[in-house]
C-alpha positions as CSV (number, residue, x, y, z in Angstrom):
1,M,-25.1,-23.5,36.4
2,A,-22.5,-20.8,35.9
3,R,-23.8,-17.3,35.8
4,C,-22.8,-14.8,33.0
5,T,-20.7,-11.9,34.3
6,A,-21.6,-9.6,31.3
7,P,-24.1,-7.4,33.3
8,V,-21.4,-6.5,35.8
9,E,-18.0,-6.9,34.1
10,G,-18.8,-6.6,30.4
11,H,-17.5,-8.7,27.6
12,R,-16.0,-6.0,25.3
13,T,-12.4,-7.1,25.7
14,A,-11.3,-10.4,24.3
15,S,-9.9,-11.6,27.7
16,G,-13.0,-10.3,29.5
17,A,-15.2,-12.7,27.4
18,A,-12.8,-15.5,28.0
19,A,-12.9,-15.0,31.8
20,C,-16.7,-15.4,32.0
21,P,-17.6,-18.7,33.6
22,A,-20.7,-19.0,31.6
23,C,-19.6,-17.8,28.2
24,G,-16.0,-19.0,28.3
25,G,-14.0,-18.0,25.2
26,R,-16.9,-17.4,23.0
27,S,-16.3,-14.6,20.5
28,R,-17.7,-11.1,21.1
29,G,-17.9,-8.3,18.5
30,Y,-16.9,-10.3,15.3
31,G,-19.8,-12.6,14.8
32,S,-18.0,-14.5,12.1
33,F,-14.9,-15.5,14.1
34,S,-16.3,-19.0,14.8
35,S,-16.0,-19.7,11.0
36,Y,-12.3,-19.5,11.1
37,S,-10.7,-22.9,11.3
38,S,-7.9,-23.6,13.8
39,P,-6.9,-20.0,14.7
40,Y,-4.6,-21.4,17.4
41,S,-2.7,-24.6,17.7
42,S,-3.5,-25.6,21.3
43,L,-5.1,-24.6,24.6
44,G,-3.9,-25.0,28.1
45,G,-6.0,-26.1,31.0
46,S,-8.2,-29.2,31.8
47,G,-9.8,-31.0,28.9
48,N,-7.2,-29.8,26.3
49,S,-4.2,-31.7,25.2
50,G,-0.9,-30.2,24.1
51,S,-0.7,-26.9,25.9
52,S,2.2,-25.4,24.0
53,G,0.9,-21.9,24.6
54,S,0.4,-22.2,28.4
55,S,3.9,-22.6,29.6
56,G,5.4,-19.1,28.8
57,S,4.3,-15.7,30.0
58,S,5.2,-12.2,29.0
59,S,6.2,-9.7,31.7
60,G,3.1,-8.8,33.6
61,G,0.9,-10.6,31.1
62,Q,-1.4,-12.0,33.8
63,S,-1.7,-8.7,35.7
64,G,-5.5,-8.3,35.2
65,G,-7.4,-10.0,38.0
66,G,-10.1,-11.1,35.6
67,R,-7.9,-12.7,33.0
68,S,-8.4,-16.3,32.2
69,S,-5.9,-18.9,33.2
70,I,-6.4,-20.7,29.9
71,S,-3.9,-19.6,27.2
72,A,-3.6,-20.2,23.5
73,R,-0.9,-20.2,20.9
74,P,-1.9,-18.5,17.6
75,R,-0.5,-20.0,14.4
76,W,1.6,-16.9,13.8
77,S,3.4,-17.1,17.1
78,R,6.9,-18.5,16.7
79,A,8.2,-21.4,18.7
80,G,9.7,-20.3,22.0
81,S,7.7,-17.1,22.1
82,S,6.8,-16.0,25.7
83,V,3.8,-13.9,24.6
84,V,0.6,-15.3,26.2
85,Y,-2.9,-15.0,24.6
86,T,-6.3,-16.0,25.7
87,P,-8.4,-18.0,23.2
88,A,-10.7,-15.0,22.7
89,E,-7.7,-12.8,21.9
90,V,-6.6,-15.3,19.2
91,R,-10.0,-15.2,17.6
92,T,-10.0,-11.4,17.8
93,L,-6.7,-11.1,16.1
94,T,-7.0,-14.0,13.5
95,P,-8.9,-12.1,10.8
96,V,-6.6,-9.1,11.2
97,R,-3.6,-11.4,10.7
98,E,-5.2,-13.0,7.6
99,N,-5.8,-9.6,6.0
100,F,-2.2,-8.6,7.0
101,E,-0.9,-11.6,5.2
102,K,-2.8,-10.8,2.1
103,R,-1.1,-7.3,2.0
104,A,2.3,-8.6,3.1
105,S,3.6,-8.7,-0.5
106,V,2.6,-5.1,-1.3
107,P,5.9,-3.1,-1.3
108,D,6.6,0.0,0.8
109,L,3.8,-0.4,3.3
110,R,4.2,0.4,7.0
111,D,3.3,-2.5,9.4
112,V,0.9,-0.3,11.5
113,F,-1.1,2.9,11.2
114,L,-1.5,4.4,14.7
115,C,-4.8,6.3,15.0
116,H,-4.8,8.5,18.1
117,A,-6.1,11.7,19.5
118,W,-3.9,14.8,19.0
119,D,-3.8,15.3,22.8
120,D,-2.1,11.9,23.2
121,R,0.7,12.5,20.7
122,K,3.3,13.1,23.4
123,G,1.9,10.7,26.0
124,A,0.2,7.3,25.5
125,A,0.4,7.3,21.7
126,K,4.2,8.0,21.7
127,D,4.7,5.3,24.4
128,L,2.9,2.8,22.2
129,N,4.8,3.9,19.1
130,D,8.1,3.6,20.9
131,L,7.3,0.1,22.3
132,L,6.3,-1.1,18.8
133,E,9.4,0.4,17.1
134,S,11.6,-1.1,19.8
135,R,10.3,-4.5,18.6
136,G,11.1,-3.8,14.9
137,V,7.6,-2.7,13.9
138,S,7.3,0.1,11.3
139,V,4.7,2.6,12.5
140,W,2.9,5.5,10.7
141,F,2.8,8.0,13.6
142,S,1.7,11.6,12.9
143,E,4.4,13.1,15.2
144,K,7.2,11.9,13.0
145,D,5.4,11.3,9.6
146,V,3.6,14.6,9.0
147,P,6.1,17.2,7.7
148,L,6.0,20.8,8.9
149,G,3.6,22.8,6.7
150,A,1.9,19.6,5.2
151,T,-1.8,19.2,5.1
152,L,-2.7,16.9,7.9
153,L,-5.7,15.3,6.3
154,R,-3.8,14.6,3.1
155,E,-0.9,13.0,5.1
156,I,-3.4,10.9,7.0
157,D,-4.9,9.6,3.8
158,K,-1.4,8.7,2.6
159,G,-0.6,6.9,5.9
160,L,-3.8,4.9,5.8
161,A,-3.2,3.8,2.2
162,R,0.4,2.8,3.0
163,S,-0.2,0.7,6.1
164,R,-1.1,-3.0,6.5
165,V,-2.9,-2.8,9.9
166,G,-4.7,-0.1,11.8
167,I,-4.4,0.4,15.6
168,V,-6.9,2.7,17.3
169,L,-5.7,4.0,20.7
170,V,-8.9,4.6,22.5
171,T,-8.4,7.1,25.3
172,P,-10.7,9.8,27.0
173,A,-9.1,12.3,24.6
174,L,-10.0,10.2,21.5
175,L,-13.5,9.8,22.8
176,R,-13.8,13.6,23.0
177,R,-12.4,14.0,19.5
178,V,-14.8,11.4,18.0
179,A,-17.8,13.0,19.7
180,S,-16.9,16.3,18.2
181,E,-16.3,14.7,14.7
182,G,-12.6,15.7,14.6
183,I,-9.8,14.2,12.5
184,A,-9.9,11.1,14.6
185,E,-13.4,10.4,13.2
186,K,-12.1,10.4,9.6
187,E,-9.3,8.0,10.5
188,L,-11.8,5.6,12.2
189,S,-14.2,5.7,9.3
190,A,-11.4,4.6,6.9
191,L,-10.1,1.9,9.3
192,L,-13.6,0.5,10.1
193,A,-14.2,-0.1,6.4
194,R,-11.5,-2.9,6.5
195,D,-10.9,-5.9,8.7
196,L,-7.5,-4.5,9.6
197,L,-8.4,-2.8,12.9
198,V,-7.4,-3.5,16.5
199,P,-8.8,-1.2,19.2
200,I,-6.5,-0.6,22.2
201,V,-8.5,0.7,25.2
202,H,-6.4,2.8,27.6
203,D,-7.7,4.7,30.7
204,T,-11.3,4.3,29.6
205,T,-13.9,1.6,29.0
206,Y,-15.7,0.0,26.1
207,E,-19.0,1.2,27.6
208,A,-17.7,4.8,27.2
209,L,-16.6,4.0,23.7
210,R,-20.0,2.7,22.7
211,E,-21.6,5.9,23.7
212,V,-19.7,7.9,21.0
213,S,-19.0,5.1,18.5
214,P,-21.3,2.1,18.7
215,L,-19.6,0.5,15.6
216,L,-16.1,0.7,17.0
217,G,-17.4,-0.3,20.4
218,S,-18.7,-3.5,19.0
219,R,-15.2,-4.6,18.0
220,S,-13.2,-6.8,20.3
221,G,-9.8,-5.6,21.2
222,L,-7.1,-5.3,23.9
223,S,-7.1,-3.3,27.1
224,T,-4.4,-1.9,29.3
225,A,-6.8,-2.4,32.2
226,E,-6.1,-6.1,31.8
227,E,-2.4,-6.2,30.8
228,P,0.5,-3.6,30.5
229,M,1.0,-1.6,27.3
230,A,4.3,-3.4,26.9
231,D,2.5,-6.8,26.7
232,I,0.0,-5.4,24.2
233,A,2.8,-4.1,22.1
234,A,4.4,-7.6,22.1
235,K,1.2,-9.1,20.8
236,L,0.9,-6.5,18.1
237,A,4.5,-7.0,17.1
238,E,3.9,-10.8,16.7
239,L,0.7,-10.1,14.7
240,V,2.7,-8.1,12.0
241,T,5.8,-10.3,11.9
242,L,6.1,-12.8,9.0
């Protein structure tokens, strides 16, 4: 009988859950994911027919040693796309995509609101913003969207209201900000109130996140420990493309 790897490796990322030999691709974080019908069109690997999602791969997409060899094609991924997803990642992103589609007809909204720690504004947050914009994604990013002299909290409120999806870049700096109840905590509270949130864990772990924000730590997401930031940006870009 296969042994669950959760005590050692954890299941807080979508691909981490998929890689467990005992739990396979069972959902973590969103207890209701199993109620969504057909979130992906086909699976690769033994016992599954029609592996349309298993032939392509994005650059470095299988870099994490614990990533599952089974891949899936979400319904929003266009034919010919080279972006590779695990079944658990498809389940993680499906409710976000469904809510995005509901808001797609609302005019003048940004595709993504990027929540990040102030300390990351010229580092990891800027890198993610640039990767998304290079793929045609419109991003609300404080470095370019908060005018000089403007009230930061007021501009954040506007950005949240005018964006379809929220991304939380979880870094050591953000964990410190949340623990001290800084501005990042206000952004997280607003984003957690909607199923429009994708955590991106970078240079830290879900275990560290749960210590300062158990609610956010319970959400499945993506991690740069398992795939490069460029591959994560590719998945996010597909998620918000109609």
